[in-house]
Every structure is written in structure tokens, then in C-alpha cells.
N, C-alpha and C positions, 0 to 999 in steps of 0.2 A: 585491431581493431577500432570500429571507427569513432569519432570525435562525441560521436552522440551517447556512448558508453561511458564517459566520463561525466556522472551524475554525481552532487551531494552533502558539499555545504560549504558556508559562507567562510571566507579568508578575514583575515583582518581588516582588509582595506570595503569590503561591501561588496564585492566581486562574488559571483555565485561560481565556486566551483564543484567537480559532481566526482562521482564515486564509485566504482562502479566494477567489478575485477574480474575476470573469468578465475582466478583462487576461492573466490568464495571466502575470501578474510573477512573484507568490508562488508555492514549488513544495513547501512544509511544509505539511503535514496537519495534524502532532499533532506534540510532543514529549515523550515520557514518562518517567518515571523509567528504564525500558530502552531505549525503541530510541525514536529518530525516523523519524515514517512522510511520505513524501516523495511527489509527483508525477514518475515520469521524463517529461522534455521534449526531445522531438528535437534535433535540429539547425536549426530557425524557432525554436524555444523554445515549441510546443505539445504541449496533452498527451491522448493519445487517450485514458486513464482521466479527466481529470479534464472532458475533454466530455461523454464518455457519463454522468460522475457530475453534471453538472448539470443532464441533461434525463430523469434519474429523477425521480418522486413525492416529494413531501418525505419522506414513513414511509420509503420506498427508502433515503434517502440520510443518516437518521438511524439506522438499519441499519445502515450502512454506517462511517460514525462512530464508531455505540458499537464495532462490534466494532474498530477501528481505535485507540480509546482506551484499551481494555482490555489488547491488545496491546503497545502503549507506556506502558502501566501498569503491569503486571503481569508482561509476557515471554512471556505464552504463552495461548493459548486453550485451554483444553482438549478442548473439544467437537470430534472431528472434521469434523463435520457442518458447521462453521463455518471452519475452517479446516486446511487440510490439504497434506500436500504430496503434489505431480503430478509427483515424479522432473526429474531433471537441476537440481535446488538452485532448482526454482519453484515456489512456495505459493499457494493461492490460498483468498483472501478468500469464501466463499458464505455468498450472499443465496436466499430462496427463489426465486429466477431469475435474478437475477444474480450473475458470478464480474466479479470483482476477482483479474489474476494478477500474482504480485509476488517481488523475493528479498532475502534481507539481505545485505547490504553492511558490508562494515570500518565501524567506526563506531559501528556497533554505530543501521544505518540502514536501513528496509524500504524498498525501492523500488519504487511501484504502476506495474506498464509498462503493462500494457494491460485493459479491461472489457468486456463483453460481455452479452447475453442468453444463456441456457442452462438451460431446463426439465430436461435427460434430467442423469443422472449421469459421460455419459462427457466428459474434458474433449477439446472439440474437436482436433486434429494441428496447424492450421492457426495458433487461439487462443496454445499452447506455442510456438510455433515463432516466433511475432512475439512472446512476452517472452520468447525466447532472444536472439531479435535485439538486442531494447528491450538487454540486460542485457549485450550483448557492446559497443552502442555508448558504454553509459554507462561502463565500464569505460574502453574508451580515452577515450572524453570526458574521464574524471578523472585518466589517466596514473597508476591504479592499479591493482594488478593481484589482488589480494588479496578474495576472496570471501570469509565465514566459512562453513564448511562444519556437515554436520546436525552433528556431535560438540559444536562449539560454543558452537552453538546453543543444545544442548541442556544446557551446560554452563550457560550464561548463564540460562538462562531456568530452572537451579534456585536462582539465589540467593534 
């Protein structure tokens, strides 16, 4: 395992420690000041996005983790080319040739639902539908029905 795959939470000293493993037991990617970023796990405890992430080259992993850390710590990524709204409460982390879809959830969480290779600018409908299915499943499994809407997200980001 490379050192870049140690990603996750702050310890008591305020230093950032990281928490991704191949056993898929841990789902928290990073806990920052504004948001906690997590992998979506299906009913079998597997994460398509995490599996995809683990197959990426180290450089691409670092690019994604840098964006996740930035939004966790600062509450917003100001570059729309790196993080943008795709509609239906789905957002995308945009890397040069990869996308990680996610949604904001109550408790200041960002849930990464799925990831895929994409050179073009258009979001494939199939991938967005998968993200929406994951969002619905996550809400049902947690027993909560409240998702952050766009207005609340921007209020949080203005802190």
C-alpha cells in the first residue's frame, strides 16, 4: 500500500491522519472543518468509487484526495472545472480524465457514490442515474430523509 492511501481523520493533536484500506471496512475519506467526505457503501459493504480509486495511478489518487481535503477544510472548491453541480443534488469532482460523483448529506457530509473515466465534458446519463440510486439507497439505509439543498450548501460555504 502506498502512503497516499492513508487518508481520513484528524487525531487529537490536530494532525491529519488518513484512513483508506483494501478491506473496505472504513468509509471515511477525510474529516475537515466543514465536511466529512465518505465513500458510499452498498448493501454488501462494497464501494464502486473506492474500488475505482484504488485502481488509479498514484498521481490521480493524490489529485482526488487533494480536492477532497480542500472541500473538507474550506467548505468550497471555487474552480467549477474541479467541482461542479450536475443537477438533481449531484455534484462531481472533476479530475483531468476521471469523475467522482457525490451528494451533500445532513450532518455536513459529502458522500462519494461512484467514479468513472470520462474525457468528455458531458456527464453520462447512466452514471448520474447510478449516483441518484446510491443517494436514494443511502437515505433509506440511514433512516433519515433530509438532504442539504443548494441554498444551505452555499450558506455553509460562506462561513
